[in-house]
VEXRO-9217 format. One record per residue: x, y, z of N, C-alpha, C in turn; residue in three letters. Coordinates in steps of 0.02 Angstrom, whole numbers, padded with zeros to 5 digits, always signed. Example, Ala and Ser with C-alpha at 12.3 -4.5 7.8 and 13.67 -1.06 7.14 Angstrom:
BEGIN
+00660-00284+00390+00615-00225+00390+00660-00165+00390ALA
+00642-00112+00354+00684-00053+00357+00645+00002+00394SER
# end
This chain:
BEGIN
-07759+02927+04856-07829+02906+04847-07870+02842+04877MET
-07910+02887+04944-07941+02823+04965-08002+02814+04954ASN
-08030+02752+04912-08084+02751+04876-08144+02709+04922ARG
-08206+02740+04899-08250+02712+04958-08278+02661+04932SER
-08335+02617+04974-08339+02546+04980-08368+02550+04920ALA
-08397+02609+04884-08455+02590+04828-08408+02579+04768LEU
-08362+02646+04762-08276+02637+04715-08239+02588+04710MET
-08240+02561+04759-08201+02476+04752-08246+02438+04717ASN
-08302+02417+04728-08351+02384+04712-08357+02387+04644VAL
-08358+02453+04609-08373+02473+04515-08295+02452+04500MET
-08237+02472+04527-08193+02461+04493-08163+02401+04492THR
-08180+02344+04557-08170+02281+04538-08212+02236+04490ALA
-08272+02281+04494-08305+02238+04420-08285+02260+04339ALA
-08273+02319+04348-08240+02324+04261-08173+02311+04255VAL
-08140+02303+04306-08065+02275+04296-08064+02215+04299ARG
-08128+02162+04307-08141+02112+04305-08146+02095+04216LYS
-08191+02132+04185-08228+02154+04142-08165+02164+04081ALA
-08145+02201+04105-08080+02230+04067-08047+02183+04039GLY
-08013+02127+04117-07983+02066+04083-07970+02017+04037ARG
-08066+01996+04018-08087+01967+03996-08081+02008+03902GLY
-08104+02079+03906-08078+02098+03845-08039+02109+03839LEU
-07988+02100+03868-07917+02112+03835-07883+02068+03806THR
-07919+02001+03825-07908+01945+03801-07920+01949+03736ARG
-08007+01962+03729-08022+01951+03668-07987+02006+03635ASP
-07979+02032+03640-07949+02118+03597-07888+02079+03559PHE
-07830+02042+03581-07792+02000+03568-07795+01981+03531GLY
-07856+01957+03518-07865+01886+03474-07905+01925+03398GLU
-07899+01984+03389-07941+02031+03336-07935+02050+03295VAL
-07855+02048+03308-07795+02064+03237-07808+01999+03199GLU
-07803+01939+03229-07791+01895+03205-07833+01871+03158ASN
-07878+01893+03187-07981+01893+03152-07967+01927+03075LEU
-07933+01968+03073-07965+02012+03038-07946+01994+02937GLN
-07901+01922+02959-07893+01917+02880-07941+01858+02855VAL
-07973+01839+02914-08033+01784+02886-08086+01807+02856SER
-08132+01746+02800-08149+01772+02781-08230+01786+02799SER
-08235+01783+02847-08290+01808+02878-08287+01850+02938LYS
-08225+01874+02928-08202+01948+02979-08208+01938+03057GLY
-08215+01984+03112-08226+01978+03182-08278+01993+03199PRO
-08325+02020+03158-08382+02050+03218-08428+02024+03253ALA
-08427+01938+03213-08471+01894+03260-08437+01899+03325ASP
-08356+01879+03327-08318+01865+03404-08322+01951+03436PHE
-08312+01997+03406-08315+02056+03450-08387+02064+03494VAL
-08437+02044+03440-08520+02047+03475-08515+02008+03530SER
-08486+01946+03536-08472+01889+03574-08442+01939+03655ASN
-08401+01952+03636-08340+01969+03672-08383+02046+03728ALA
-08407+02092+03688-08474+02127+03714-08510+02129+03755ASP
-08549+02044+03738-08588+02016+03775-08556+01973+03845LYS
-08498+01954+03826-08482+01919+03885-08456+01976+03940ARG
-08433+02037+03928-08398+02088+03978-08489+02116+04002ALA
-08507+02122+03964-08579+02135+04020-08606+02083+04081GLU
-08610+02035+04047-08633+01969+04086-08578+01964+04150ARG
-08524+02001+04166-08483+02011+04194-08488+02046+04247THR
-08486+02109+04223-08515+02178+04233-08588+02159+04291LEU
-08639+02133+04251-08701+02112+04286-08673+02074+04357HIS
-08661+02032+04338-08648+01970+04379-08605+01986+04424ARG
-08562+02035+04437-08502+02065+04501-08555+02120+04545GLU
-08627+02144+04482-08636+02213+04517-08681+02209+04569LEU
-08735+02130+04511-08787+02098+04568-08766+02073+04627GLU
-08695+02049+04633-08674+01990+04672-08655+02051+04748LYS
-08634+02119+04721-08627+02150+04776-08650+02223+04818VAL
-08699+02224+04755-08773+02282+04764-08841+02232+04760ARG
-08840+02187+04793-08906+02155+04769-09012+02186+04756PRO
-09040+02196+04723-09065+02246+04724-09078+02303+04666GLY
-09005+02332+04661-08994+02391+04610-09036+02378+04541TYR
-09049+02410+04506-09105+02394+04441-09034+02377+04384GLY
-09040+02401+04325-08976+02397+04269-09017+02423+04188PHE
-08979+02470+04202-08982+02491+04124-08924+02498+04076LEU
-08915+02429+04033-08877+02390+04002-08886+02416+03899MET
-08827+02422+03891-08832+02432+03820-08872+02350+03754GLU
-08830+02297+03796-08854+02258+03781-08906+02209+03795GLU
-08908+02208+03874-08976+02189+03905-09051+02228+03899GLY
-09027+02299+03916-09077+02323+03907-09094+02331+03979GLY
-09159+02366+03992-09170+02387+04066-09198+02332+04111GLU
-09165+02322+04172-09178+02253+04207-09216+02311+04289ILE
-09268+02311+04302-09298+02323+04371-09274+02302+04424LYS
-09251+02335+04463-09243+02312+04524-09276+02312+04571GLY
-09271+02283+04649-09309+02292+04697-09298+02340+04731THR
-09217+02386+04722-09221+02445+04745-09243+02498+04688ASP
-09284+02535+04704-09318+02602+04643-09273+02638+04645PRO
-09223+02664+04711-09189+02731+04719-09109+02719+04672GLN
-09097+02638+04657-09033+02649+04610-09039+02604+04556HIS
-09007+02610+04509-08999+02584+04433-08896+02602+04406ARG
-08888+02511+04409-08815+02545+04361-08838+02554+04290TRP
-08795+02588+04249-08821+02610+04187-08749+02593+04163ILE
-08734+02536+04126-08674+02497+04092-08689+02500+04006ILE
-08613+02528+03972-08596+02523+03926-08551+02452+03928ASP
-08537+02371+03920-08494+02352+03944-08435+02348+03876PRO
-08440+02402+03812-08394+02401+03750-08430+02468+03720LEU
-08375+02540+03756-08398+02588+03711-08331+02587+03661ASP
-08340+02597+03582-08286+02608+03541-08284+02546+03498GLY
-08346+02504+03496-08351+02451+03459-08332+02429+03385THR
-08328+02480+03358-08289+02485+03292-08221+02488+03299THR
-08192+02518+03338-08116+02529+03357-08085+02465+03375ASN
-08120+02424+03415-08100+02355+03432-08109+02305+03392PHE
-08156+02325+03333-08162+02265+03269-08132+02272+03214LEU
-08084+02348+03231-08030+02362+03162-07958+02357+03209HIS
-07936+02323+03265-07891+02307+03317-07848+02392+03336ALA
-07930+02435+03350-07888+02521+03371-07888+02495+03441ILE
-07840+02505+03479-07829+02503+03567-07858+02575+03590PRO
-07916+02614+03550-07993+02655+03580-08040+02643+03603LEU
-08032+02615+03653-08113+02576+03679-08127+02567+03747PHE
-08180+02570+03790-08191+02574+03852-08230+02525+03891ALA
-08243+02515+03961-08303+02515+04001-08335+02554+04027ILE
-08394+02583+04035-08419+02639+04078-08464+02616+04103SER
-08482+02631+04173-08512+02618+04239-08515+02653+04252VAL
-08591+02693+04275-08619+02737+04312-08676+02717+04365ALA
-08672+02748+04410-08740+02723+04455-08788+02796+04457LEU
-08871+02782+04464-08887+02837+04462-08924+02835+04543GLU
-08939+02881+04567-08971+02876+04633-09026+02923+04629ARG
-09103+02892+04628-09138+02950+04631-09135+02978+04569ASP
-09114+02943+04510-09119+02991+04434-09070+03020+04440GLY
-09018+03051+04480-08950+03073+04476-08867+03022+04469GLU
-08854+03043+04420-08786+03008+04412-08737+03026+04503ILE
-08713+02964+04550-08684+02987+04596-08608+02966+04588VAL
-08607+02925+04520-08533+02889+04526-08532+02856+04463ALA
-08457+02876+04435-08450+02863+04366-08377+02812+04390GLY
-08386+02773+04318-08289+02752+04300-08311+02719+04228ILE
-08233+02752+04180-08225+02740+04135-08157+02712+04139ILE
-08162+02650+04082-08096+02604+04087-08065+02578+04021TYR
-08006+02600+04007-07962+02558+03942-07921+02518+03974ASN
-07948+02436+03949-07905+02398+03999-07831+02385+03939PRO
-07834+02415+03891-07780+02411+03856-07731+02450+03868VAL
-07714+02506+03900-07701+02572+03929-07681+02560+03994SER
-07742+02530+04037-07757+02527+04097-07770+02603+04141ASP
-07794+02633+04106-07812+02698+04122-07898+02697+04147GLU
-07895+02712+04201-07968+02711+04251-07977+02787+04272LEU
-08016+02794+04235-08073+02862+04245-08129+02865+04302PHE
-08125+02896+04342-08161+02881+04384-08199+02938+04444SER
-08243+02952+04477-08253+03008+04504-08334+02997+04542ALA
-08337+03017+04583-08390+02976+04640-08407+03067+04666GLU
-08504+03067+04660-08525+03170+04685-08488+03189+04763ARG
-08452+03233+04745-08416+03307+04795-08354+03281+04813GLY
-08315+03206+04760-08255+03186+04796-08194+03192+04732LYS
-08208+03233+04672-08147+03256+04608-08164+03197+04580GLY
-08121+03198+04521-08130+03163+04470-08027+03124+04461ALA
-08036+03072+04424-07985+03032+04437-07957+02992+04382TYR
-07894+02979+04365-07850+02940+04335-07819+02912+04348LEU
-07840+02829+04379-07781+02802+04433-07783+02836+04482ASN
-07756+02856+04494-07735+02873+04583-07720+02944+04601GLU
-07737+02967+04530-07721+03067+04522-07763+03090+04510ARG
-07767+03152+04546-07814+03192+04526-07829+03220+04460ARG
-07882+03239+04425-07864+03257+04377-07917+03326+04378ILE
-07903+03368+04313-07961+03458+04287-07937+03441+04222ARG
-08001+03477+04214-08012+03504+04155-07951+03573+04107VAL
-07945+03553+04064-07881+03587+04019-07924+03671+04045ALA
-07852+03748+04078-07864+03771+04079-07876+03840+03991ALA
-07872+03785+03969-07882+03870+03900-07953+03889+03913ARG
-07926+03946+03885-07990+03992+03893-08017+04017+03823ARG
-07994+04004+03769-08013+04014+03727-08024+03950+03658SER
-08078+03966+03625-08077+03904+03568-08041+03918+03540LEU
-08005+03966+03497-07945+03967+03471-07863+03938+03507GLU
-07860+03910+03551-07801+03882+03581-07847+03822+03581ASP
-07885+03766+03575-07927+03710+03610-07926+03666+03546SER
-07905+03613+03568-07937+03537+03527-07988+03512+03535VAL
-08022+03514+03492-08115+03476+03516-08121+03424+03482VAL
-08150+03347+03533-08161+03319+03489-08242+03292+03464THR
-08250+03273+03397-08311+03285+03385-08334+03199+03362LEU
-08407+03192+03369-08440+03140+03351-08461+03140+03289GLY
-08435+03134+03241-08430+03126+03185-08474+03061+03148ILE
-08541+03092+03126-08583+03034+03077-08560+03011+03057PRO
-08561+02927+03029-08543+02898+02982-08603+02851+02941HIS
-08574+02800+02891-08641+02757+02860-08704+02751+02926LEU
-08753+02788+02861-08812+02769+02897-08836+02813+02981GLY
-08799+02842+03002-08792+02884+03063-08783+02951+03048ARG
-08844+02987+03069-08857+03050+03081-08845+03090+03025GLY
-08852+03154+03040-08841+03225+02962-08791+03249+02944ASP
-08774+03209+02899-08705+03216+02895-08685+03291+02857HIS
-08732+03322+02826-08724+03401+02800-08731+03436+02860ASP
-08761+03427+02897-08778+03480+02977-08698+03463+03009ALA
-08679+03414+03012-08604+03387+03039-08557+03449+02996TRP
-08553+03451+02934-08511+03481+02887-08495+03546+02908LEU
-08575+03578+02915-08570+03637+02952-08537+03644+02992ASP
-08547+03600+03064-08534+03604+03125-08440+03625+03106VAL
-08412+03568+03079-08340+03529+03057-08312+03607+03044GLN
-08333+03635+02996-08309+03696+02960-08277+03754+02999ARG
-08367+03764+03049-08358+03816+03089-08308+03831+03137THR
-08297+03756+03151-08248+03742+03214-08174+03720+03188LEU
-08156+03697+03134-08108+03685+03078-08065+03776+03083MET
-08108+03826+03091-08094+03902+03087-08065+03919+03153ALA
-08078+03892+03185-08096+03923+03258-08049+03879+03308ARG
-08020+03814+03282-07990+03796+03354-07920+03757+03320THR
-07873+03761+03366-07812+03706+03361-07826+03655+03292GLN
-07893+03606+03301-07882+03551+03275-07959+03527+03299GLY
-07948+03473+03267-08016+03419+03264-08007+03347+03285ILE
-08027+03331+03321-07990+03243+03331-08071+03224+03323ARG
-08056+03140+03324-08138+03081+03309-08091+03025+03347ARG
-08135+03016+03400-08099+02965+03431-08147+02879+03427THR
-08185+02897+03421-08241+02839+03407-08257+02788+03474GLY
-08269+02856+03514-08270+02788+03587-08276+02864+03639ALA
-08357+02892+03639-08386+02938+03670-08352+02937+03741ALA
-08343+02909+03765-08341+02878+03851-08272+02906+03839ALA
-08234+02884+03816-08159+02907+03842-08141+02991+03799LEU
-08203+03015+03746-08197+03064+03735-08192+03127+03797ASP
-08255+03094+03834-08285+03127+03918-08225+03126+03938LEU
-08183+03059+03964-08145+03073+04009-08088+03101+03999ALA
-08071+03118+03929-08001+03147+03896-08013+03220+03903TRP
-08075+03251+03911-08078+03295+03914-08083+03321+03993VAL
-08115+03275+04040-08094+03271+04112-08026+03284+04120ALA
-07987+03257+04109-07908+03259+04123-07873+03281+04052ALA
-07904+03317+04031-07890+03412+04001-07843+03380+03943GLY
-07846+03339+03911-07835+03314+03840-07855+03339+03812ARG
-07920+03333+03779-07965+03375+03725-07990+03418+03794PHE
-07969+03487+03740-08022+03554+03796-08109+03552+03784ASP
-08129+03541+03737-08223+03503+03712-08235+03442+03691GLY
-08283+03430+03705-08304+03364+03648-08376+03405+03633PHE
-08413+03374+03572-08480+03382+03553-08506+03314+03503VAL
-08559+03291+03543-08601+03238+03493-08663+03241+03516GLU
-08720+03210+03470-08764+03200+03476-08791+03135+03459THR
-08859+03112+03480-08858+03038+03449-08823+02990+03504GLY
-08823+02993+03543-08791+02966+03594-08861+02922+03664LEU
-08811+02867+03668-08869+02822+03706-08868+02837+03774SER
-08883+02822+03851-08885+02847+03908-08837+02841+03936ALA
-08796+02741+03914-08740+02734+03923-08705+02745+03904TRP
-08688+02789+03848-08626+02824+03830-08607+02866+03886ASP
-08634+02906+03883-08617+02977+03915-08635+02977+04008ILE
-08661+02926+04028-08693+02917+04110-08624+02945+04152ALA
-08576+02887+04130-08534+02898+04199-08479+02939+04163ALA
-08464+02972+04113-08443+03045+04088-08449+03095+04114GLY
-08529+03123+04096-08562+03151+04140-08518+03185+04215ILE
-08533+03145+04253-08499+03163+04342-08429+03160+04326ILE
-08384+03141+04292-08328+03128+04278-08297+03211+04263ILE
-08335+03226+04213-08312+03303+04178-08320+03343+04238VAL
-08391+03352+04238-08430+03384+04315-08349+03380+04392ARG
-08357+03340+04410-08303+03340+04444-08232+03372+04442GLU
-08206+03348+04385-08163+03396+04351-08161+03474+04341ALA
-08211+03475+04357-08224+03546+04350-08250+03584+04285GLY
-08283+03516+04252-08299+03563+04176-08372+03547+04183GLY
-08411+03588+04126-08483+03596+04112-08502+03542+04068TYR
-08573+03524+04072-08587+03462+04017-08649+03499+04025VAL
-08656+03506+03948-08748+03528+03939-08773+03476+03889THR
-08815+03494+03857-08835+03485+03780-08808+03528+03748ASP
-08849+03546+03680-08810+03566+03622-08842+03637+03653THR
-08897+03640+03658-08941+03713+03686-08916+03738+03762ARG
-08874+03730+03770-08848+03732+03846-08888+03722+03891ASN
-08929+03686+03879-08975+03682+03933-08943+03590+03993ARG
-08976+03598+04059-08948+03529+04086-08944+03461+04052ASP
-08879+03437+04026-08894+03372+03987-08945+03315+04023VAL
-08965+03278+03982-09018+03239+03987-09001+03185+03965SER
-08995+03120+04007-08977+03044+03970-09033+03027+03920LEU
-09072+03071+03895-09155+03037+03853-09117+03070+03778LYS
-09110+03138+03796-09079+03163+03699-09027+03171+03699THR
-08987+03140+03716-08917+03094+03698-08864+03156+03660GLY
-08874+03230+03689-08839+03278+03663-08783+03302+03743GLU
-08738+03306+03712-08655+03314+03730-08617+03380+03713VAL
-08608+03434+03757-08566+03467+03716-08518+03500+03822VAL
-08466+03440+03829-08419+03451+03881-08351+03497+03847ALA
-08327+03563+03920-08283+03582+03925-08285+03620+03965ALA
-08201+03645+03974-08215+03699+04040-08268+03751+04029ASN
-08261+03789+04080-08332+03858+04059-08318+03906+04012PRO
-08260+03897+03994-08245+03961+03957-08259+03939+03888GLU
-08223+03881+03861-08234+03851+03824-08307+03816+03778VAL
-08338+03794+03843-08417+03773+03836-08463+03845+03823HIS
-08440+03893+03841-08470+03941+03803-08462+03953+03758ASN
-08406+03948+03731-08395+03972+03637-08390+03918+03605GLU
-08399+03859+03621-08429+03805+03592-08503+03813+03602LEU
-08537+03815+03632-08617+03822+03606-08612+03884+03560VAL
-08572+03920+03552-08596+03975+03538-08598+03983+03432LYS
-08527+03916+03460-08513+03897+03394-08551+03831+03369SER
-08595+03808+03388-08638+03761+03390-08706+03823+03367LEU
-08727+03854+03389-08784+03891+03368-08762+03933+03300ALA
-08708+03967+03294-08700+03988+03217-08683+03951+03168SER
-08703+03872+03186-08669+03832+03136-08745+03789+03154ALA
-08776+03813+03177-08870+03773+03163-08907+03744+03171GLY
-08838+03701+03247-08849+03641+03262-08863+03668+03338ARG
-08888+03746+03365-08943+03743+03434-09007+03758+03404ALA
# end
């Protein structure tokens, strides 16, 4: 795989931030037994990773804007380009010493995502894509799974939890998909869900209530891996609505129909 200058810049930034997160993750398990718990520590780890990404990307691409989970939006002198960053997707997993979390970085050009990286530093798995150049896991080209039926598929869902989402509506979705799939999973990290759809590990992914930084990189990685990404009503996905249905074309169509029958579309 011959990386472009842009991908080299992004890769270097996420790997540097990833080294810090890996060190911090090694401390989390020890903090589980403390009376205060690791929540403050994890919040600081999140912010440190974001500062690293901001510093490294700004250094090599001065003038680009930023949209970040912690730091919000920073306007750049270059109005065409904006980095969209989630320094720690899967914070609750990190908090509980579960090694399913990722750094997500996407580049938006004139309102369109043109490159994305999702990196799990614990497993050292780096998923990447650049518009028109395919999707990769480390140095290996990846494609969405070839399964054509929902009945043969494993689907991952963003199931709401305490204080989040419409639980009754999602129970209807789960009932519908439990009856039609090989299994349902919940990883707790939307960026990894999308990356794993792109790599063919999951056959589909459905979630709502997401933020732009949760999904920006994953959208282009799934598409460059041959998948479809839309909202729950089968419209072009928007970073503003936070709705995502991702799969190969056949399974995607069945997922959208299943969501409609469950009242989610």
